[in-house]
LOSE-163468 format. One record per residue (C-alpha): x, y, z; residue number from 1; residue in one letter. Coordinates in Angstrom, 3 decimals. Each point is the difference from the previous one (the first is absolute). Layout:
BEGIN
<east = X, north = Y, up = Z, i = NUM, aa = a>
...
//
This chain:
BEGIN
<east = -34.502, north = 4.750, up = 17.071, i = 1, aa = m>
<east = 2.821, north = 2.761, up = -1.041, i = 2, aa = k>
<east = 0.654, north = 2.094, up = -2.609, i = 3, aa = a>
<east = 2.750, north = 2.439, up = -1.088, i = 4, aa = i>
<east = -1.113, north = 2.902, up = -2.090, i = 5, aa = k>
<east = 3.286, north = 0.887, up = -2.269, i = 6, aa = t>
<east = 0.887, north = 2.509, up = -2.392, i = 7, aa = k>
<east = 1.813, north = -2.304, up = -2.389, i = 8, aa = h>
<east = -0.531, north = -3.897, up = 0.001, i = 9, aa = l>
<east = 1.950, north = -2.319, up = -2.091, i = 10, aa = f>
<east = -1.594, north = -2.996, up = -0.612, i = 11, aa = d>
<east = 2.530, north = -2.537, up = -1.236, i = 12, aa = g>
<east = -0.074, north = 1.453, up = -3.591, i = 13, aa = q>
<east = -1.238, north = 3.377, up = -0.215, i = 14, aa = t>
<east = 0.008, north = 3.269, up = 2.120, i = 15, aa = l>
<east = -3.265, north = 1.604, up = 0.739, i = 16, aa = s>
<east = -1.337, north = 3.049, up = 1.867, i = 17, aa = q>
<east = -2.011, north = 0.502, up = 3.034, i = 18, aa = d>
<east = -0.862, north = -3.368, up = 0.772, i = 19, aa = k>
<east = -0.978, north = -2.444, up = 3.280, i = 20, aa = v>
<east = 0.850, north = -3.243, up = 1.161, i = 21, aa = i>
<east = -2.291, north = -1.981, up = 2.330, i = 22, aa = i>
<east = 1.200, north = -3.114, up = 1.838, i = 23, aa = w>
<east = -0.860, north = -2.147, up = 2.882, i = 24, aa = e>
<east = 2.133, north = -2.427, up = 2.128, i = 25, aa = n>
<east = 2.573, north = -0.768, up = -2.700, i = 26, aa = n>
<east = -1.911, north = 0.093, up = -3.404, i = 27, aa = k>
<east = -0.763, north = 3.201, up = -2.460, i = 28, aa = i>
<east = -4.012, north = 0.326, up = 0.245, i = 29, aa = i>
<east = -0.005, north = 3.006, up = -2.859, i = 30, aa = a>
<east = 1.820, north = 2.361, up = -1.720, i = 31, aa = i>
<east = -1.723, north = 3.234, up = -1.714, i = 32, aa = g>
<east = -1.117, north = 3.596, up = 0.199, i = 33, aa = d>
<east = -0.228, north = 1.433, up = 3.055, i = 34, aa = f>
<east = -3.793, north = -0.328, up = -0.198, i = 35, aa = d>
<east = 0.186, north = -3.622, up = 0.322, i = 36, aa = i>
<east = 0.713, north = 0.370, up = 3.746, i = 37, aa = l>
<east = -4.079, north = 0.665, up = 0.283, i = 38, aa = k>
<east = -0.427, north = -3.576, up = -0.510, i = 39, aa = q>
<east = 1.971, north = -1.412, up = 2.776, i = 40, aa = y>
<east = 0.093, north = 0.527, up = 3.895, i = 41, aa = t>
<east = 3.633, north = 1.218, up = 0.372, i = 42, aa = i>
<east = 1.477, north = -0.010, up = 3.737, i = 43, aa = s>
<east = 3.362, north = 1.838, up = -0.825, i = 44, aa = d>
<east = 0.317, north = 2.132, up = -3.438, i = 45, aa = i>
<east = 3.918, north = 1.634, up = -0.438, i = 46, aa = i>
<east = 0.380, north = 2.529, up = -2.308, i = 47, aa = e>
<east = 3.248, north = 0.437, up = -1.901, i = 48, aa = s>
<east = 1.776, north = 1.803, up = -2.529, i = 49, aa = n>
<east = 2.376, north = -2.300, up = -0.650, i = 50, aa = d>
<east = 0.233, north = -2.830, up = -2.848, i = 51, aa = i>
<east = -1.701, north = -2.917, up = 1.315, i = 52, aa = l>
<east = 1.650, north = -3.284, up = -1.874, i = 53, aa = a>
<east = -0.126, north = -3.804, up = 0.379, i = 54, aa = p>
<east = 2.693, north = -1.204, up = 2.632, i = 55, aa = g>
<east = 3.458, north = -0.978, up = -1.685, i = 56, aa = f>
<east = 0.559, north = -3.445, up = -1.368, i = 57, aa = v>
<east = 3.647, north = -1.393, up = -0.243, i = 58, aa = d>
<east = 0.607, north = -3.607, up = -1.310, i = 59, aa = i>
<east = 3.646, north = 0.268, up = 0.998, i = 60, aa = q>
<east = 0.826, north = 0.635, up = 3.820, i = 61, aa = v>
<east = 2.952, north = -1.915, up = 1.019, i = 62, aa = n>
<east = -0.061, north = 1.793, up = 3.898, i = 63, aa = g>
<east = -0.971, north = 2.753, up = 2.083, i = 64, aa = a>
<east = 0.307, north = 1.876, up = 2.892, i = 65, aa = g>
<east = 3.344, north = -2.111, up = 0.959, i = 66, aa = g>
<east = -1.622, north = -3.277, up = -0.844, i = 67, aa = a>
<east = 1.601, north = -2.012, up = -2.587, i = 68, aa = n>
<east = -2.087, north = -2.840, up = -1.739, i = 69, aa = f>
<east = 2.716, north = -2.377, up = -0.110, i = 70, aa = y>
<east = 1.105, north = -3.194, up = 1.617, i = 71, aa = k>
<east = -0.622, north = 0.349, up = 3.571, i = 72, aa = e>
<east = -1.974, north = 2.898, up = -0.180, i = 73, aa = e>
<east = -2.815, north = -1.742, up = -2.117, i = 74, aa = i>
<east = -2.427, north = 0.505, up = 2.848, i = 75, aa = s>
<east = -3.497, north = 1.251, up = 1.061, i = 76, aa = l>
<east = 2.102, north = 2.866, up = 1.836, i = 77, aa = d>
<east = 1.575, north = 0.752, up = -3.376, i = 78, aa = t>
<east = -3.350, north = 0.623, up = -1.915, i = 79, aa = i>
<east = -1.473, north = 1.708, up = 2.741, i = 80, aa = n>
<east = 2.835, north = 2.721, up = 0.314, i = 81, aa = t>
<east = 0.057, north = 0.108, up = -3.854, i = 82, aa = m>
<east = -3.764, north = 0.202, up = -0.340, i = 83, aa = s>
<east = 0.045, north = 2.868, up = 2.905, i = 84, aa = r>
<east = 2.688, north = 2.014, up = -1.840, i = 85, aa = v>
<east = -1.143, north = -0.337, up = -3.508, i = 86, aa = l>
<east = -3.903, north = 0.854, up = 0.970, i = 87, aa = i>
<east = 1.586, north = 3.363, up = 1.743, i = 88, aa = g>
<east = 1.876, north = 0.840, up = -2.982, i = 89, aa = l>
<east = -3.522, north = -0.257, up = -1.885, i = 90, aa = g>
<east = 0.970, north = -3.671, up = -1.774, i = 91, aa = c>
<east = -3.010, north = -1.845, up = 1.407, i = 92, aa = t>
<east = 0.407, north = -2.981, up = -2.161, i = 93, aa = s>
<east = 3.178, north = -1.980, up = -0.871, i = 94, aa = f>
<east = 1.750, north = -3.396, up = -0.760, i = 95, aa = c>
<east = 3.133, north = -0.790, up = 2.263, i = 96, aa = p>
<east = 2.722, north = -0.855, up = -1.837, i = 97, aa = t>
<east = 2.382, north = -2.914, up = 0.437, i = 98, aa = l>
<east = 3.017, north = 0.437, up = -1.482, i = 99, aa = i>
<east = 2.287, north = -3.192, up = -1.227, i = 100, aa = s>
<east = -0.391, north = -2.522, up = 2.899, i = 101, aa = s>
<east = 0.315, north = -3.565, up = 0.906, i = 102, aa = s>
<east = -2.655, north = -2.765, up = -0.287, i = 103, aa = d>
<east = -0.819, north = 0.277, up = 3.561, i = 104, aa = e>
<east = -0.210, north = 3.744, up = -0.188, i = 105, aa = d>
<east = -2.317, north = -0.194, up = -2.672, i = 106, aa = i>
<east = -2.103, north = -2.199, up = 1.494, i = 107, aa = q>
<east = 0.333, north = 1.934, up = 3.266, i = 108, aa = k>
<east = -1.619, north = 3.048, up = -1.889, i = 109, aa = a>
<east = -2.747, north = -2.184, up = -1.780, i = 110, aa = l>
<east = -1.055, north = -0.984, up = 3.184, i = 111, aa = d>
<east = -0.078, north = 3.313, up = 1.731, i = 112, aa = l>
<east = -1.859, north = 1.810, up = -2.497, i = 113, aa = v>
<east = -2.414, north = -2.736, up = -0.837, i = 114, aa = n>
<east = -1.199, north = 0.550, up = 3.568, i = 115, aa = s>
<east = -0.358, north = 3.628, up = -0.030, i = 116, aa = l>
<east = -3.168, north = 1.978, up = -0.174, i = 117, aa = d>
<east = 0.394, north = 2.296, up = -3.147, i = 118, aa = r>
<east = -2.536, north = 2.739, up = 0.927, i = 119, aa = e>
<east = 1.291, north = 0.358, up = 3.347, i = 120, aa = s>
<east = 3.615, north = 0.480, up = -0.741, i = 121, aa = l>
<east = -0.398, north = 1.239, up = -3.509, i = 122, aa = g>
<east = 2.058, north = -2.923, up = -1.153, i = 123, aa = v>
<east = -0.722, north = -1.163, up = -3.542, i = 124, aa = l>
<east = 2.304, north = -3.008, up = -0.796, i = 125, aa = g>
<east = 3.555, north = -0.902, up = 0.396, i = 126, aa = l>
<east = 2.221, north = 1.093, up = -2.987, i = 127, aa = h>
<east = 2.830, north = -2.266, up = -0.654, i = 128, aa = i>
<east = 2.665, north = 1.950, up = -1.236, i = 129, aa = e>
<east = 2.867, north = -3.090, up = -1.352, i = 130, aa = g>
<east = 1.743, north = -2.211, up = 0.454, i = 131, aa = p>
<east = -0.619, north = -0.981, up = -3.704, i = 132, aa = m>
<east = 2.195, north = 2.935, up = -1.242, i = 133, aa = f>
<east = 2.974, north = 0.501, up = -2.554, i = 134, aa = a>
<east = 3.186, north = 0.030, up = 2.115, i = 135, aa = k>
<east = 1.734, north = 2.945, up = -1.470, i = 136, aa = d>
<east = -3.379, north = 1.714, up = 0.497, i = 137, aa = f>
<east = -0.688, north = -0.762, up = 3.321, i = 138, aa = r>
<east = 0.605, north = 3.438, up = 1.563, i = 139, aa = g>
<east = 0.637, north = -0.126, up = 3.692, i = 140, aa = a>
<east = -1.661, north = -3.570, up = 0.092, i = 141, aa = h>
<east = 2.424, north = -2.455, up = 1.411, i = 142, aa = s>
<east = 1.560, north = -2.220, up = -2.658, i = 143, aa = l>
<east = 0.263, north = -3.272, up = 1.941, i = 144, aa = e>
<east = -3.677, north = 0.272, up = 0.125, i = 145, aa = i>
<east = -0.886, north = 0.670, up = -3.768, i = 146, aa = i>
<east = -1.816, north = -3.449, up = -1.186, i = 147, aa = r>
<east = -2.765, north = -1.553, up = -1.727, i = 148, aa = l>
<east = -2.156, north = -1.168, up = 2.723, i = 149, aa = i>
<east = -1.283, north = -3.599, up = 0.248, i = 150, aa = s>
<east = -3.615, north = -0.822, up = -1.921, i = 151, aa = e>
<east = -1.439, north = -1.109, up = 3.540, i = 152, aa = e>
<east = 0.858, north = 3.462, up = 1.504, i = 153, aa = l>
<east = -1.280, north = 1.607, up = -2.914, i = 154, aa = l>
<east = -3.100, north = -1.713, up = 0.578, i = 155, aa = d>
<east = -0.524, north = 1.006, up = 3.214, i = 156, aa = k>
<east = 0.525, north = 3.739, up = -1.021, i = 157, aa = i>
<east = -3.047, north = -0.674, up = -2.357, i = 158, aa = c>
<east = -1.938, north = -1.268, up = 3.048, i = 159, aa = q>
<east = 0.552, north = 2.995, up = 1.861, i = 160, aa = s>
<east = -0.810, north = 3.968, up = 0.427, i = 161, aa = k>
<east = 2.522, north = 0.964, up = -2.396, i = 162, aa = v>
<east = -0.812, north = 3.113, up = -2.314, i = 163, aa = s>
<east = 3.284, north = 0.166, up = -1.935, i = 164, aa = v>
<east = 3.025, north = -1.795, up = -0.605, i = 165, aa = v>
<east = 3.159, north = 1.709, up = -1.849, i = 166, aa = t>
<east = 2.134, north = -2.222, up = -1.626, i = 167, aa = l>
<east = 2.383, north = 0.175, up = -3.477, i = 168, aa = a>
<east = -1.872, north = -1.753, up = -2.611, i = 169, aa = p>
<east = 3.108, north = -1.364, up = -1.648, i = 170, aa = e>
<east = 0.847, north = -2.058, up = 3.379, i = 171, aa = t>
<east = -3.139, north = -1.834, up = 0.225, i = 172, aa = v>
<east = -2.257, north = -2.736, up = -2.055, i = 173, aa = p>
<east = -3.025, north = 1.279, up = -1.812, i = 174, aa = d>
<east = -2.138, north = -2.325, up = 2.366, i = 175, aa = h>
<east = 1.208, north = 1.562, up = 3.207, i = 176, aa = y>
<east = -1.305, north = 3.513, up = -1.429, i = 177, aa = i>
<east = -3.125, north = -1.597, up = -1.392, i = 178, aa = l>
<east = -0.783, north = -1.696, up = 3.463, i = 179, aa = k>
<east = 0.553, north = 3.363, up = 1.966, i = 180, aa = l>
<east = -2.375, north = 1.734, up = -2.644, i = 181, aa = l>
<east = -2.609, north = -2.667, up = 0.273, i = 182, aa = k>
<east = -0.010, north = 0.632, up = 3.675, i = 183, aa = a>
<east = -0.784, north = 3.434, up = -0.390, i = 184, aa = n>
<east = 3.332, north = 1.340, up = 0.793, i = 185, aa = i>
<east = 1.492, north = 2.600, up = -1.914, i = 186, aa = q>
<east = 3.120, north = -0.740, up = -1.517, i = 187, aa = v>
<east = 2.746, north = 3.053, up = -0.351, i = 188, aa = a>
<east = 3.189, north = 0.118, up = -1.997, i = 189, aa = i>
<east = 2.742, north = 1.340, up = 2.442, i = 190, aa = g>
<east = 3.681, north = -0.595, up = 0.507, i = 191, aa = h>
<east = 0.309, north = -1.148, up = -3.254, i = 192, aa = t>
<east = 2.453, north = -0.473, up = -2.803, i = 193, aa = n>
<east = -2.959, north = -0.618, up = -2.509, i = 194, aa = a>
<east = 0.249, north = 0.700, up = -3.721, i = 195, aa = t>
<east = -2.687, north = 1.938, up = -2.132, i = 196, aa = l>
<east = -1.265, north = -3.619, up = -1.037, i = 197, aa = q>
<east = 0.393, north = -1.463, up = 3.206, i = 198, aa = e>
<east = -2.185, north = 2.559, up = 1.465, i = 199, aa = v>
<east = -2.677, north = -0.239, up = -2.988, i = 200, aa = r>
<east = 0.022, north = -3.565, up = 0.667, i = 201, aa = h>
<east = -0.727, north = 0.434, up = 3.637, i = 202, aa = a>
<east = -2.709, north = 2.518, up = -0.797, i = 203, aa = e>
<east = -1.570, north = -2.532, up = -2.477, i = 204, aa = s>
<east = -0.329, north = -2.421, up = 3.231, i = 205, aa = l>
<east = -2.033, north = 2.540, up = 1.553, i = 206, aa = g>
<east = 2.615, north = 2.124, up = 2.039, i = 207, aa = v>
<east = -1.141, north = 3.429, up = 0.332, i = 208, aa = s>
<east = 2.228, north = 1.922, up = 2.716, i = 209, aa = l>
<east = 3.389, north = 1.448, up = 0.048, i = 210, aa = g>
<east = 1.737, north = 0.422, up = 3.527, i = 211, aa = t>
<east = 1.724, north = 3.522, up = 0.542, i = 212, aa = h>
<east = 0.690, north = 1.095, up = -3.877, i = 213, aa = l>
<east = 3.651, north = 0.595, up = -0.491, i = 214, aa = y>
<east = 1.493, north = -1.480, up = 2.888, i = 215, aa = n>
<east = 1.480, north = -3.481, up = -0.044, i = 216, aa = a>
<east = -1.080, north = -0.954, up = -3.504, i = 217, aa = m>
<east = 2.003, north = -0.094, up = -3.035, i = 218, aa = s>
<east = 0.044, north = 3.452, up = -1.563, i = 219, aa = r>
<east = -0.764, north = 1.234, up = -3.218, i = 220, aa = f>
<east = 2.555, north = 0.604, up = -2.769, i = 221, aa = n>
<east = -0.373, north = 0.667, up = -3.969, i = 222, aa = s>
<east = 0.573, north = -3.610, up = -0.980, i = 223, aa = r>
<east = -1.703, north = -1.779, up = 2.824, i = 224, aa = e>
<east = -2.875, north = 1.767, up = 1.692, i = 225, aa = p>
<east = 0.173, north = -2.556, up = 2.622, i = 226, aa = n>
<east = -2.543, north = 0.072, up = 3.144, i = 227, aa = t>
<east = -0.587, north = 3.764, up = 0.331, i = 228, aa = v>
<east = -0.494, north = 0.519, up = -3.727, i = 229, aa = g>
<east = -2.524, north = -3.052, up = 0.247, i = 230, aa = a>
<east = -1.773, north = 1.607, up = 2.407, i = 231, aa = i>
<east = -0.063, north = 3.307, up = -1.301, i = 232, aa = l>
<east = -1.213, north = -1.087, up = -3.402, i = 233, aa = t>
<east = -2.790, north = -2.579, up = 1.143, i = 234, aa = s>
<east = -3.409, north = 0.663, up = -0.216, i = 235, aa = d>
<east = -1.200, north = -1.929, up = 2.845, i = 236, aa = n>
<east = 2.801, north = 0.140, up = 2.821, i = 237, aa = l>
<east = -0.696, north = 1.831, up = 3.119, i = 238, aa = y>
<east = 3.178, north = 1.368, up = 1.801, i = 239, aa = a>
<east = 0.875, north = 1.020, up = 3.728, i = 240, aa = s>
<east = 2.217, north = 3.129, up = 0.436, i = 241, aa = i>
<east = 1.814, north = 1.545, up = 2.880, i = 242, aa = i>
<east = -0.358, north = 3.516, up = 0.019, i = 243, aa = p>
<east = 2.482, north = 0.814, up = 2.606, i = 244, aa = d>
<east = 2.566, north = 1.783, up = -2.221, i = 245, aa = g>
<east = 2.647, north = -2.565, up = 0.526, i = 246, aa = n>
<east = -1.398, north = -3.373, up = -1.777, i = 247, aa = h>
<east = -0.609, north = 1.838, up = -3.090, i = 248, aa = s>
<east = 0.746, north = 3.434, up = -1.161, i = 249, aa = d>
<east = -3.020, north = 2.189, up = -0.212, i = 250, aa = f>
<east = 0.399, north = 0.093, up = -4.082, i = 251, aa = t>
<east = -0.243, north = -3.753, up = -0.203, i = 252, aa = s>
<east = -3.493, north = 0.125, up = 2.016, i = 253, aa = i>
<east = -0.781, north = 2.547, up = -2.537, i = 254, aa = i>
<east = 0.711, north = -2.304, up = -3.079, i = 255, aa = l>
<east = -1.497, north = -2.864, up = 1.796, i = 256, aa = a>
<east = -3.364, north = 1.936, up = 0.775, i = 257, aa = h>
<east = -0.115, north = 1.033, up = -3.616, i = 258, aa = r>
<east = 0.601, north = -3.326, up = -1.306, i = 259, aa = a>
<east = -2.296, north = -2.112, up = 2.550, i = 260, aa = l>
<east = -2.645, north = 2.691, up = 1.201, i = 261, aa = g>
<east = -1.946, north = -1.283, up = 2.561, i = 262, aa = e>
<east = 1.524, north = -3.565, up = -0.023, i = 263, aa = r>
<east = 3.079, north = 1.819, up = 1.947, i = 264, aa = l>
<east = -0.752, north = -0.543, up = 3.868, i = 265, aa = f>
<east = 1.695, north = 1.100, up = 3.150, i = 266, aa = m>
<east = 1.548, north = -1.922, up = 2.572, i = 267, aa = v>
<east = 2.239, north = 1.352, up = 2.929, i = 268, aa = t>
<east = 1.894, north = -3.345, up = 0.174, i = 269, aa = d>
<east = 0.568, north = 0.997, up = 3.575, i = 270, aa = g>
<east = 2.098, north = -1.540, up = 2.564, i = 271, aa = i>
<east = 0.270, north = -0.274, up = 3.585, i = 272, aa = l>
<east = 1.466, north = 3.944, up = 0.213, i = 273, aa = a>
<east = -3.514, north = 1.074, up = -1.632, i = 274, aa = l>
<east = -1.610, north = 2.260, up = 2.747, i = 275, aa = g>
<east = 3.389, north = 0.489, up = 2.000, i = 276, aa = t>
<east = 2.965, north = 2.143, up = 0.112, i = 277, aa = d>
<east = 2.348, north = -3.074, up = -0.015, i = 278, aa = l>
<east = 3.445, north = 0.684, up = -1.350, i = 279, aa = k>
<east = 1.435, north = -3.465, up = 0.005, i = 280, aa = t>
<east = -1.657, north = -3.183, up = 0.345, i = 281, aa = f>
<east = 0.142, north = -3.910, up = -1.120, i = 282, aa = m>
<east = -2.110, north = -1.555, up = -2.955, i = 283, aa = h>
<east = 0.459, north = -3.129, up = -1.448, i = 284, aa = s>
<east = 3.399, north = -0.787, up = 1.917, i = 285, aa = n>
<east = 1.360, north = 3.092, up = -0.894, i = 286, aa = q>
<east = 0.647, north = 3.461, up = 1.235, i = 287, aa = e>
<east = -1.804, north = 2.704, up = -1.840, i = 288, aa = v>
<east = 0.976, north = 3.814, up = 0.182, i = 289, aa = f>
<east = -2.466, north = 3.094, up = -0.336, i = 290, aa = v>
<east = 1.892, north = 2.499, up = -2.025, i = 291, aa = d>
<east = -0.771, north = 3.866, up = -0.197, i = 292, aa = d>
<east = -2.270, north = -0.859, up = -2.883, i = 293, aa = q>
<east = -2.062, north = -2.368, up = 2.301, i = 294, aa = k>
<east = 1.517, north = -2.687, up = -2.339, i = 295, aa = r>
<east = 0.108, north = -3.315, up = 1.716, i = 296, aa = c>
<east = 3.371, north = -1.818, up = -1.066, i = 297, aa = v>
<east = 1.850, north = -3.079, up = 0.956, i = 298, aa = n>
<east = 3.746, north = 0.116, up = 0.310, i = 299, aa = e>
<east = 0.380, north = -0.584, up = -3.795, i = 300, aa = q>
<east = -2.115, north = 3.103, up = -0.971, i = 301, aa = g>
<east = -3.208, north = -2.011, up = -0.971, i = 302, aa = a>
<east = -3.157, north = 1.256, up = 0.562, i = 303, aa = l>
<east = -2.105, north = -2.058, up = 2.770, i = 304, aa = v>
<east = -3.480, north = 1.023, up = -0.066, i = 305, aa = g>
<east = -1.347, north = 3.338, up = 0.967, i = 306, aa = s>
<east = -1.073, north = 2.069, up = 2.928, i = 307, aa = m>
<east = -1.890, north = 2.778, up = -2.011, i = 308, aa = v>
<east = -3.350, north = 0.682, up = 1.286, i = 309, aa = s>
<east = -3.155, north = -0.814, up = -2.297, i = 310, aa = p>
<east = -1.193, north = 3.805, up = 0.021, i = 311, aa = i>
<east = 3.786, north = 1.157, up = -1.194, i = 312, aa = e>
<east = -0.512, north = -2.362, up = -2.835, i = 313, aa = c>
<east = -3.298, north = 1.386, up = -0.943, i = 314, aa = i>
<east = 1.541, north = 3.679, up = 0.284, i = 315, aa = q>
<east = 2.820, north = -1.271, up = -2.278, i = 316, aa = n>
<east = -2.019, north = -1.548, up = -2.446, i = 317, aa = l>
<east = -1.671, north = 3.780, up = -0.311, i = 318, aa = v>
<east = 2.757, north = 2.278, up = 0.449, i = 319, aa = a>
<east = 2.704, north = -2.066, up = -2.090, i = 320, aa = h>
<east = -1.380, north = -2.411, up = -2.260, i = 321, aa = c>
<east = -2.945, north = 1.426, up = -1.921, i = 322, aa = e>
<east = -2.801, north = -1.728, up = 1.779, i = 323, aa = f>
<east = -3.434, north = 1.697, up = 0.596, i = 324, aa = t>
<east = -1.263, north = -0.272, up = 3.592, i = 325, aa = l>
<east = -2.599, north = -2.493, up = -1.222, i = 326, aa = e>
<east = 2.998, north = -2.080, up = -1.682, i = 327, aa = e>
<east = 2.088, north = -0.294, up = 2.812, i = 328, aa = a>
<east = -2.837, north = -0.621, up = 2.647, i = 329, aa = l>
<east = -1.516, north = -2.422, up = -2.528, i = 330, aa = k>
<east = 3.739, north = -1.907, up = -0.117, i = 331, aa = s>
<east = -0.524, north = -0.687, up = 3.373, i = 332, aa = y>
<east = -3.323, north = -0.717, up = 0.836, i = 333, aa = t>
<east = -2.240, north = -1.275, up = -2.805, i = 334, aa = y>
<east = 2.728, north = -1.561, up = -2.281, i = 335, aa = t>
<east = 1.750, north = -2.290, up = 2.567, i = 336, aa = p>
<east = -3.416, north = -0.945, up = 1.358, i = 337, aa = a>
<east = -1.361, north = -0.924, up = -3.631, i = 338, aa = k>
<east = 3.008, north = -2.163, up = -0.426, i = 339, aa = i>
<east = -1.177, north = -2.021, up = 2.655, i = 340, aa = l>
<east = -3.146, north = 0.013, up = -1.096, i = 341, aa = g>
<east = -1.146, north = 1.713, up = 3.561, i = 342, aa = l>
<east = -1.252, north = 3.357, up = -1.194, i = 343, aa = e>
<east = -3.206, north = -0.333, up = 0.787, i = 344, aa = s>
<east = 1.102, north = -0.127, up = 3.454, i = 345, aa = q>
<east = 3.249, north = 2.042, up = 0.451, i = 346, aa = i>
<east = 1.526, north = 2.827, up = -2.002, i = 347, aa = g>
<east = -3.023, north = 1.610, up = -0.829, i = 348, aa = s>
<east = -2.976, north = 1.846, up = 1.589, i = 349, aa = l>
<east = -3.492, north = -1.748, up = -0.935, i = 350, aa = q>
<east = -2.703, north = -1.476, up = 1.758, i = 351, aa = e>
<east = 0.860, north = -3.518, up = 1.672, i = 352, aa = g>
<east = 3.832, north = 1.015, up = 0.011, i = 353, aa = a>
<east = 1.743, north = -0.031, up = 3.519, i = 354, aa = l>
<east = 0.015, north = 3.403, up = 1.595, i = 355, aa = a>
<east = 3.685, north = 0.433, up = -0.421, i = 356, aa = n>
<east = 0.933, north = 3.501, up = -0.856, i = 357, aa = f>
<east = 2.343, north = 2.990, up = 0.126, i = 358, aa = i>
<east = -0.276, north = 3.609, up = -0.092, i = 359, aa = l>
<east = 2.807, north = 2.192, up = -1.878, i = 360, aa = i>
<east = 0.582, north = 3.417, up = 0.125, i = 361, aa = e>
<east = -0.863, north = 1.923, up = -3.453, i = 362, aa = e>
<east = 2.910, north = 2.245, up = 0.136, i = 363, aa = k>
<east = 3.209, north = -1.784, up = 1.280, i = 364, aa = d>
<east = -1.495, north = -3.328, up = -0.380, i = 365, aa = l>
<east = 1.087, north = -1.016, up = 3.639, i = 366, aa = n>
<east = -1.836, north = -3.074, up = 1.224, i = 367, aa = l>
<east = -2.772, north = 1.321, up = 2.615, i = 368, aa = k>
<east = -1.941, north = -2.596, up = 1.414, i = 369, aa = e>
<east = -0.554, north = -3.646, up = -0.009, i = 370, aa = v>
<east = -3.156, north = -2.077, up = 0.286, i = 371, aa = f>
<east = 0.285, north = -3.781, up = -0.033, i = 372, aa = f>
<east = -2.865, north = -2.163, up = 0.315, i = 373, aa = n>
<east = -2.183, north = 3.089, up = 0.855, i = 374, aa = g>
<east = 2.242, north = 1.098, up = 2.845, i = 375, aa = e>
<east = 2.020, north = 3.036, up = -0.063, i = 376, aa = k>
<east = 3.411, north = -0.810, up = 0.790, i = 377, aa = i>
<east = 2.156, north = 1.913, up = 2.340, i = 378, aa = i>
<east = 3.206, north = 1.140, up = -1.963, i = 379, aa = l>
//
C-alpha cells in the first residue's frame, strides 16, 4: 500500500485540509485524516503541500501529441499516443472523439474502441461528433460528409462502446435519439440550427447535453433564443465549454456559469497539436495554422479544435471566469464523470475508485505530478 499526506485534498466536490489518501495497486483503499495511517501497513508515504485532486476527465478529445483520431489514423498507435500525452497533462480519462466520417471509418473506430481495455489506457468510450449536423453549422467538418446515417449503422453504434453522440436534433428522426438513449449513450446537441422549440423537444426525449456551448450552434437573439438561449435557460441541460480564450470570450463563460452553475463542464476539444509545438499541420483534409494566440485555424479562419492544455483551462476558469478552484476542478473531474455514470470510478477520490490523481501547486495552479493506476508518471 502507498499513501499521500497532503495539505489540500479536492475529492471531486469539495476541498478539505490535511488529508491522506491510501491506495493499493490501482484502487483507492481509504481517505481520511492523518491518523487513519495507523490502521494500515504502508510501504511508501509521500508528504505534499500541494492540492491533490482526481485526474482530469475529458469527453471530447480529437487527438494529441501529433496523432489525429481520423481516417487512416484510427488506430491503436493513435490511441496509445493520445493516452500517453493526455495522462502526462493530467487527463487520466478521456473519450477519443471522431469527427464526421464515412460509414467505413465510423465502423473502424467502433471496432477499435470496442477492443480496448479502459483502465490501462484511460479510454472511456467513443465520442462520435457528427455527421448528423446542420450543414450551415458544420464548422470545420467537411460538407460532403454531413448526412443522416443509416439505421443499420445506428444499430451498430448502439451495440458498441460509445459514450456520446453529438448531433443536430432537427436533422434526425426522434426514434434515432431514443435508440441512442436506450443504449445508455449520451446524446449531445451540437453543430445545430435548432430553434428554442426544437431544443425543448429534444430535451423532452431525454437529451441532456450541449456540445461546446456558443460554438457551431444557432445564436441567441431577442426574437428567437435559438440553441444558445435554450441551453442557457434550461433547467436540465448540461453543456461543455472550451475555456481556451479563443472559442468563447471569458465574459460569455461567466454568463454561462451564472446560468448553468455546475451543469457547465469543461472540455479541451484537443486536436493533434495538443501537447506539441506544431505551427502547421493537416487535419481532416485541410491545412491548419497556429497563430500568435495559439488559435488553430484553417484557411477560411475557422477554428479547428484547440491545443490548450488542461491545466491552462483550469487556470483560465479561475483567473478570468469567476470560478472558484473547487468549481473549476469539478467541471473537469466529477461532473463529466457523473454525466457518463462513472463518478464512483473516475473523477472523484473515494474508496474503490481508480487511483488516478494529480498534484497541483497551490499558488500558480501548475501541474506538478500525475499518478495513473497508482503509479507516478514521469512528466
